[in-house]
C-alpha positions as CSV (number, residue, x, y, z in Angstrom):
1,M,14.2,-35.8,29.2
2,T,12.1,-34.8,26.3
3,D,10.1,-37.4,24.3
4,E,12.3,-37.0,21.2
5,N,15.3,-38.2,23.2
6,K,13.6,-41.4,24.6
7,I,14.4,-44.5,22.8
8,K,13.4,-48.2,22.9
9,L,16.1,-50.8,22.7
10,N,15.9,-53.1,19.7
11,E,15.4,-56.9,19.9
12,Q,19.1,-57.4,20.4
13,G,19.1,-55.0,23.4
14,E,20.9,-52.3,21.5
15,A,20.3,-48.5,21.6
16,V,20.5,-47.1,18.1
17,I,20.6,-43.3,17.5
18,K,21.1,-41.1,14.5
19,Y,23.4,-38.1,15.0
20,R,24.2,-35.2,12.7
21,V,27.9,-34.2,12.9
22,N,28.4,-30.6,13.9
23,Y,31.0,-28.3,12.4
24,Y,32.8,-27.8,15.7
25,E,33.3,-31.5,16.0
26,T,35.7,-31.5,13.0
27,D,39.3,-30.7,12.7
28,K,41.2,-28.6,10.1
29,M,41.0,-31.5,7.7
30,G,37.2,-31.6,7.9
31,V,37.2,-34.9,9.6
32,V,35.5,-35.6,13.0
33,H,38.2,-35.1,15.7
34,H,38.9,-38.4,17.5
35,S,37.8,-37.1,20.9
36,N,34.2,-36.7,19.8
37,Y,33.6,-40.4,19.4
38,I,34.0,-40.8,23.2
39,R,31.3,-38.1,23.7
40,W,29.0,-39.9,21.2
41,F,29.6,-43.1,23.2
42,E,28.4,-41.4,26.3
43,I,25.3,-40.0,24.6
44,V,24.2,-43.4,23.3
45,R,25.1,-45.1,26.6
46,V,22.9,-42.8,28.6
47,R,20.1,-43.4,26.0
48,W,20.7,-47.2,26.3
49,M,20.2,-46.9,30.1
50,D,17.0,-44.9,29.6
51,G,15.8,-47.5,27.1
52,A,16.7,-50.3,29.5
53,G,14.5,-48.7,32.2
54,I,17.4,-47.7,34.4
55,P,17.6,-43.9,33.7
56,Y,21.0,-42.4,34.6
57,A,19.1,-39.6,36.3
58,E,17.8,-42.1,38.8
59,F,21.4,-43.2,39.5
60,E,22.3,-39.6,40.3
61,E,19.3,-39.1,42.5
62,Q,20.7,-42.0,44.6
63,D,24.2,-40.5,44.5
64,I,25.4,-43.3,42.3
65,I,27.7,-42.5,39.4
66,T,29.2,-44.7,36.7
67,P,32.7,-43.3,35.8
68,V,34.5,-44.7,32.8
69,T,37.5,-46.7,33.9
70,E,38.6,-47.8,30.4
71,V,38.0,-46.7,26.8
72,K,39.0,-48.6,23.6
73,L,38.5,-47.2,20.1
74,K,39.4,-48.4,16.6
75,Y,39.0,-45.9,13.8
76,R,38.1,-47.5,10.5
77,H,36.8,-44.8,8.2
78,S,36.6,-41.0,8.4
79,V,33.4,-39.2,9.2
80,R,32.9,-35.6,8.1
81,F,30.9,-32.5,8.9
82,D,27.1,-32.7,8.4
83,E,27.1,-36.5,7.9
84,I,24.3,-38.3,9.7
85,V,25.9,-41.2,11.6
86,T,24.3,-44.1,13.3
87,I,25.6,-45.0,16.7
88,V,24.9,-48.4,18.3
89,C,25.4,-49.3,21.9
90,S,25.1,-52.7,23.5
91,L,25.9,-54.2,26.9
92,K,28.8,-56.6,26.5
93,S,29.3,-57.7,30.2
94,Y,28.0,-56.9,33.7
95,N,28.8,-58.3,37.1
96,S,27.1,-55.8,39.6
97,V,30.5,-54.0,40.1
98,R,31.4,-53.2,36.5
99,S,29.7,-52.9,33.1
100,V,31.3,-53.0,29.7
101,F,29.5,-51.5,26.7
102,D,30.3,-52.0,23.0
103,Y,29.8,-49.3,20.3
104,K,29.7,-49.1,16.6
105,V,29.5,-45.9,14.5
106,Y,28.4,-46.1,10.9
107,N,28.6,-43.2,8.4
108,E,25.6,-42.3,6.4
109,N,26.5,-44.7,3.7
110,G,26.4,-47.6,6.2
111,T,30.2,-48.0,6.3
112,L,31.6,-48.9,9.8
113,A,33.6,-45.9,10.8
114,C,34.5,-46.7,14.4
115,T,34.2,-49.5,17.0
116,G,34.9,-49.2,20.6
117,S,34.1,-50.1,24.2
118,T,33.9,-48.5,27.6
119,E,34.2,-50.1,31.0
120,N,32.3,-48.4,33.9
121,C,32.2,-49.0,37.6
122,F,29.6,-48.0,40.1
123,L,30.3,-45.5,42.9
124,K,28.1,-44.2,45.7
125,S,29.4,-41.2,47.5
126,G,32.7,-41.8,45.8
127,K,33.1,-45.4,47.0
128,P,32.8,-48.6,45.0
129,V,29.4,-50.2,45.3
130,I,27.8,-53.5,44.3
131,L,24.7,-52.6,42.3
132,R,22.6,-55.6,43.3
133,K,22.9,-54.5,46.9
134,V,21.8,-50.9,46.3
135,N,19.1,-51.5,43.7
136,S,18.1,-55.0,42.8
137,R,15.7,-53.7,40.0
138,W,18.6,-52.1,38.2
139,D,20.8,-55.2,38.7
140,E,18.1,-57.4,37.2
141,S,17.6,-55.1,34.2
142,F,21.3,-55.3,33.4
143,K,21.2,-59.1,33.7
144,V,18.1,-59.5,31.5
145,L,19.7,-57.3,28.8
146,L,23.0,-59.1,29.0
147,K,21.2,-62.4,28.1
148,K,20.0,-60.8,24.8
149,K,23.6,-60.8,23.6
């Protein structure tokens, strides 16, 4: 990962990124297509993990993946091409088997455009795993950041 992609979590344990909306992410009405918010959630969630000291690349090196098992979104305001949005990710819950992340997307005027959440589980070689049993450091990092909520 390049240095410009590394982030530090804020005092609340949130990852906050700025993102310029690409033309291809919009629909015929000039509004961001709804499917892109899920992509943005993944971008900021991976940055959150990096900032938390548990880089996703390390997960993959140990054959652990974190598939999304549930997504929730609520659209509140349109976002358009070339706007710079702010995307915020925070850990809502964690129990060594599953994690839930909350997201907020703000348009460049600071208006809340979308809220959402994802639930992820942990799999190793395609089978469910208890994270504290495979990497106690990762487990502790999740727990410490959960306390910041």
